[in-house]
C-alpha positions as CSV (number, residue, x, y, z in Angstrom):
1,I,55.9,-68.8,-46.2
2,A,53.8,-71.5,-44.5
3,Q,53.1,-69.1,-41.6
4,G,51.9,-66.4,-44.0
5,V,49.7,-68.8,-45.9
6,F,48.2,-70.2,-42.6
7,Y,47.6,-66.7,-41.3
8,N,45.8,-65.6,-44.4
9,L,43.7,-68.8,-44.7
10,F,42.8,-68.6,-41.0
11,F,41.9,-64.9,-41.3
12,I,39.5,-65.8,-44.2
13,L,38.1,-68.7,-42.2
14,Y,37.5,-66.4,-39.2
15,I,35.6,-63.9,-41.4
16,F,33.3,-66.6,-42.7
17,S,32.9,-68.7,-39.6
18,S,34.5,-67.5,-36.3
19,R,32.9,-70.5,-34.6
20,V,34.8,-73.0,-36.8
21,A,38.0,-71.0,-36.4
22,H,37.7,-71.1,-32.6
23,R,36.8,-74.8,-32.7
24,I,39.9,-75.5,-34.8
25,V,42.1,-73.6,-32.3
26,G,40.5,-75.5,-29.5
27,Y,41.4,-78.8,-31.1
28,L,45.0,-77.7,-31.8
29,E,45.3,-76.8,-28.1
30,E,43.9,-80.2,-27.2
31,E,46.7,-81.8,-29.2
32,A,49.2,-79.6,-27.4
33,V,47.8,-80.8,-24.0
34,Y,48.1,-84.4,-25.2
35,S,51.7,-83.8,-26.4
36,Y,52.7,-82.2,-23.1
37,T,51.1,-85.1,-21.2
38,E,53.2,-87.6,-23.2
39,Y,56.3,-85.5,-22.6
40,L,55.6,-85.6,-18.9
41,A,55.3,-89.3,-19.0
42,G,58.7,-89.4,-20.7
43,I,60.2,-87.3,-18.0
44,D,58.6,-89.5,-15.3
45,S,59.8,-92.7,-16.9
46,G,63.4,-91.4,-17.3
47,K,63.2,-91.3,-21.1
48,Y,64.0,-87.5,-20.9
49,E,66.3,-86.0,-18.2
50,N,64.5,-83.8,-15.7
51,V,67.1,-81.0,-16.0
52,A,67.0,-77.6,-14.3
53,A,64.5,-75.2,-15.8
54,P,66.0,-72.4,-17.8
55,Q,65.9,-69.0,-16.1
56,I,63.7,-67.5,-18.7
57,A,61.0,-70.1,-17.9
58,I,61.5,-69.5,-14.2
59,D,61.0,-65.8,-14.6
60,Y,58.1,-66.0,-17.1
61,W,56.1,-68.6,-15.1
62,N,57.1,-67.3,-11.6
63,L,58.6,-70.7,-10.7
64,P,60.9,-71.3,-7.8
65,Q,64.6,-71.0,-8.5
66,D,65.1,-74.7,-8.1
67,A,62.3,-75.6,-10.7
68,L,62.9,-78.5,-13.1
69,L,61.9,-79.2,-16.6
70,R,58.9,-81.2,-15.3
71,D,57.7,-78.0,-13.5
72,V,57.9,-76.0,-16.7
73,V,56.0,-78.6,-18.8
74,L,53.3,-78.7,-16.1
75,V,52.6,-75.0,-16.2
76,V,52.8,-74.9,-20.0
77,R,50.4,-77.8,-20.3
78,D,48.0,-76.0,-17.9
79,D,48.2,-72.8,-20.0
80,E,47.4,-74.8,-23.1
81,A,44.4,-76.4,-21.4
82,K,43.1,-72.9,-20.5
83,H,43.5,-71.8,-24.1
84,R,41.7,-75.0,-25.2
85,D,38.8,-74.3,-22.9
86,V,38.5,-70.6,-23.8
87,N,38.4,-71.4,-27.5
88,H,35.9,-74.2,-27.2
89,D,33.7,-71.9,-25.0
90,F,33.8,-69.2,-27.6
91,A,32.8,-71.7,-30.3
92,N,29.9,-72.9,-28.1
93,Q,28.8,-69.4,-27.5
94,L,28.8,-68.6,-31.2
95,Q,27.0,-71.8,-32.0
96,N,24.2,-71.0,-29.5
97,A,23.9,-67.4,-30.6
């Protein structure tokens, strides 16, 4: 239900202001980058065990077979950072249009 409500509200927002919609997504992606950075700190400090990466992550991200959880979190964080940058760039382009 929550996902359906969000989808419809976001759709309406995008119709009225795609710039604001892209900016919001950019901020959500920024929070994801921050969260993954905190998770990496937890792995590095030993708070979370740096277990072997699941095969599905190894296959999807083209990681080496001996990849660990830390390797997965790094590539996911980098992907989120790219999404953040793309959405903020779209918002900037729409603002300057």
